[in-house]
C-alpha positions, 0 to 999 in steps of 0.5 A, a space after each residue: 403815266 407810270 408811277 415809280 415803285 418806292 419798294 424797288 431798290 436798284 444796286 450794282 451787282 452782285 445782288 446775291 449776298 454770300 452767306 459763307 464769310 470768313 468768320 462763319 467758316 472759322 466758327 464751323 471749323 471750331 465746332 468740327 474740332 471741338 469733339 476731338 479736342 475735348 477727347 484729347 483734353 479728357 485723355 491727357 488732362 489739364 496740362 494739355 488744356 493749358 498748352 492749347 490755351 497758351 497757343 491760342 493766346 500767343 496767336 491772338 496776341 501776335 495778331 493784335 500786335 501786327 495788325 494795323 490799329 484801324 483794322 485790328 478789330 476786323 482782323 481779330 474778329 474773323 477768328 483765324 488767329 484763334 483757329 491757328 493757335 488751336 490747330 497748332 496746340 493740337 499738334 503739340 505734345 501734351 506736356 510741352 512747356 508753356 513757354 515753348 507753346 507760346 513761342 510756337 503760337 507767335 511764330 505761327 502768326 508772325 512767320 506763317 501769316 503776317 510776313 506774307 501779307 496777312 489773311 489770304 496771302 500766306 503760302 504755307 499753313 501757319 499752324 504747321 509753320 509754328 510746329 516746324 519751328 518748334 520741332 527744329 528748335 526743341 526736338 527733344 521736347 517735341 518728341 517726348 510723349 506722355 501716356 493718357 493719365 489722371 485729368 487733374 495731374 499737370 506734368 511739371 514740365 508744363 511749368 518749366 522756366 523759359 530756356 530751361 528743360 523741365 523733367 516730365 514726371 508722368 509716364 512716357 510712352 512711344 507714340 503708335 508711329 514710333 512703336 511701329 517704326 522702331 519696334 515694328 509693334 502695331 497699336 490696336 484698331 480700337 485704341 486708334 479709333 477712340 484715342 486712348 494712345 500717346 501722341 499729340 493732343 490732336 492725335 486722339 480719336 480718329 472717329 471724332 476727327 472723321 465726324 468733324 470732317 463730315 460736318 465741314 463737308 456738310 457745311 461746304 467748308 472744305 473740298 472733299 477731294 483733298 482728304 479723300 485723295 490723301 487717305 486713299 493714296 496713303 492707304 493704297 501705297 501702304 497696302 502695297 508695302 504691307 503686302 511686300 512685308 507685313 511684319 515691317 510695314 504698317 497696314 492701310 488702316 493703321 496708316 490712316 488712323 495713326 499720327 496726324 493723318 486725320 487731323 492733317 488731311 481734314 483740317 490742315 491740308 484743306 486750308 483754302 489759302 494754301 491748297 489748289 483752287 482747281 478740281 484737277 489741282 486738288 487731286 494732284 495736291 492730295 496724291 502728292 501729300 499721300 505719297 510723301 507722308 508714307 515715304 517719310 514715315 517708312 523711309 525717313 528718320 522721323 516716324 511722322 511725316 504729315 507736317 512735312 508732306 503738307 508744307 512741301 505740297 503747299 510750296 507747289 500750290 501756285 505751280 499746280 494752280 497755274 498748270 491746271 487752270 481750265 480752258 476758257 470757253 472759246 479760247 486756247 489755254 495760255 499758261 504764260 
């Protein structure tokens, strides 16, 4: 007669416990963003830090307001609202009025996430939805760039009253993309690499953004095909244009390191909710973003095109997923 093993515990499948949870992934992205964020705050000062914290506070508050009371702790605990506000803050001018930053954070969660059904249901990247709203609503404030300056100097525009336009009392300067597009003046490689240029808070150190991306790849938190495909396509396309007219079009290195290219390719486009799931689909998605961003930068009205490129390709993600599904073994491919 056999005796039951008291240590044998039988449970329904799956028996493997997944270590990669949403809060874990969110924290990994926080760690990856921290060096570039600190560099941006160091260059642009306390005003940039206030803009960033305001975006995060607005995103968290909006998440709290729209979350069901019984699930509020869970929704806030996954850290996605903090990351959305954080990413939005990195795409904004360092001297943007705080009330505009607050509206952007609220729109990012409310219109970019909640109305789609919450976490995992959104079609577009929420942080970019917030930025697109701000750019359409406050185009002058969203395209006024300040030069790196004293850390403790806070521009007066940061504390502008709601619905009032504060005067930027610091030195303003065109971003590297603006200088290239309108004046055909390139910015030095070292400045682009380490971040001593004007622009958005997250357009600081390309080197630190790359290191953050390598950390996420090491942690298996992103699909390497997307950033590699975006950067390779954008650099190849810009190389062709550069060979046609080197005095008018930027070179591939400048294209990769300027503007929001690194931030968008590594931290925005790789959002697993708004990007394709299949390997072939991720390549199509990445190539589309790479082509669009160069087309918009070179031939569009705005110097930057990363935001629009990602949002446009976000809209094609369901279609890409549908037509790139691998064939199930033993069955024909059915796309109906």
